[in-house]
N, C-alpha and C positions, 0 to 999 in steps of 0.2 A: 504494500500500500504506500502511496505517496500523498502527503498532505501539503497542499499549496497554500501558503500564508502570504500576506502582504504587509508591508510596513504601514500602510494606510489604505484608505479607499481610493480606487482609481489608478492604481499603479500598473494594472495589467494582469491580475491574477487569472481572469477568465481566458485571456489570450494565451497565456502560458499553459494553463491546464488543457485548453482545447488543442494546442499544438503538440503537447505530450501525447494526447489521445490519438491525434492524427499520425504521429510518429509510430505509436504502438500498432496502429492499423497497418501502416506501411511495412512494418516488420513482422506482420502476422502474429502479433501478441494479442491475445484476447483481453481487451481492457474496456473499462467503462468509467464514466465520471459521475459524481454526485455533488450537490451543494446542500448540506443538511438544512441550513437556514437561509431563506431569501426574503429580504424586505423590499418594499417599493413595488409590489406585484400588482399590476392592473388587472381588472376583471376582463375576462375574455367574452366572446359572444355567447358561450354556454354558461356564463355567470360563475365560472370557476376562476380562481386566482392563477394568473399565468406567470410562471417563473422564467424570466428572460434568460438568466445565466444557465439554469438547468436545461432549457431548450437548446442553448448553444452547445452545451456539453453532450447532449444526446445526438446532436447533428454531426458531431465530430467523429463518430464511429459507426460501423455498419450494424452492430448489434447492441444498441443502447439498452439500458435498464428502463423499466416502465417509469412514466413521469412521476408517480407518487413515491417511488423508491429513489429516483434521482433527486427530487425536491420535496422531501416529506413535510417540512415546516415552512409555510408561506404566509406572509403578512402584507397587507396593502399599504401600510404607512411606511414612509422612508425615514427611518430613525434607527438608533441602536436597537438591535434585535431584542435585548432584554426589556427595553421600554415597549417595543411593539408587542411582545409576548404579554406583558402586564396589561396593556391596553386591550388586548383580545380576551383577557380574563383567563389566561392559561397559566399553568405551572410547568415550566420547561427546565429540566436539569441537564447537566453534562451526561449523566447516566442515560437519560432518554436519547441524547444525541449519539452516544457511543452505541447504544442498541440499534439505532437506525443505520449507522455506518456498518456495523457488523452484519446486519441483514443484507445490505448491498454487497459487502465484501464476499459473502458466501456465494454470490451469483456470478462471479467473474474471476479470472486469473489475476488481474491487476486492477485495483480500484484507485482512481485518482480523485481525491476529495478536495474541493475548493472551499476554503474557509470564507467567512464573511467579514468585511471591514479590515481593520488593522490588527496587529498582534494583540493589542490591549482592548479590543472591542468586546464588550460584554454580550455574549450570545445566549446565555442562559442565566437563571437566577443565581447560579453558584459558580460561574466561571467565564473565561474569555476564550477567544479563538486559539490563543497560544496554549492555554490550559487544556483545551480539547485535544489539540495536536499531541500534547505530551501524554494524555490518557490513551490516545489511539495507538501510539507507537508507530513503527514504520519509518519511512524516510520523510524528513521535513525539508521542503524547498520553500525558500522565502523570496518573494519578488519585491524589488525596491527600484526606485528611479533616482536615487541619490547615492553616489559612491560613499558619502560620509556615513551612511547607515550600516555599512558592512561591519564595522567594529562593534556597533551596538548589537547587530544580529549574532555575531560570533560570541559575544559575551552572554547574551540571553539564551542562545540555543547552540551550545557547542556541537560541532559536527553538521550543522545545517548546511544545505546547499543553497547557493545564492545565484539568482538570475537578475541582472540589471536591465531595465527597460529605459528607452530614451537616452541611452548612453552608448557612444560609438565604440569605445574600447576600454578595457581595464587590465592593468598589470597585476592586480591583486590576486594571489594564488587561491584565495578563498572564493573568488567569483567564478562560477561555472561557465557563464556566458554573458556577454554584454550585447544586448539586442538593441541596436540603434533605432532611431525613428523609422517607422515603416512608411513606404509610399512608392509611387511609380511601379506598382505591380509586384513589389518584393514580397515573397512569401516567407514568414518566419520559420516554416518547416525546413527551408533550405539551410538556415543558420543552425537549427537543431541537428540536422543531419551532419553538417560540416563539423560540429562540435562533438559528434559521436555520442549524443545523449542517450541513444538506445543502449549502448554498452555501459555507459557511465552512470545512468540513472534508472532506466526502465528495467533492464534485466536483473540488477541486484535487488530490486524492490518486488519482484514477482513472488507470489505466494508459493511456499514449498509444495512440491508434489507429494500427496499422501503416499 
């Protein structure tokens, strides 16, 4: 399992998670993505809450998990998940989220979990995105768009992998990949292939074969 965290909202977690899934698909690794908590979900034509990021993760692979497994907890308001949960009158704990992730994990060889918000975003009544990642175990990959954050990441999460977005290059050995601004038809998958992230990230994170 790989848990994709971000230093803050909007750094490109969904793009990185989607590209890892596309890379797995290209390498014939059976993988699926999920985002346990999604806020800011609009109502669709069938009056259900539509999880934008969950839909993007599902679209990245040939055999996605069902929508309610991919995005089990959806909220219409765009605010910290813990606040959205209270506003909805629910009690959501890290244990609930771990259970949802483990259900998804049992359905695929490699699960890529996209966290919500930043490292310190409260996603349940008793914990943050980072605390959920620690509970889940597996590989932690942190997405940042400021090279100055690398030291903070290394201190908070020893052994975490780091992908920089909107940064052309990095000499820091702790940075797995610096993914510059995308445009002019450039596909991030090309950069992931060139950096050999299949061998360096995906295969080591595969669930052991029984």
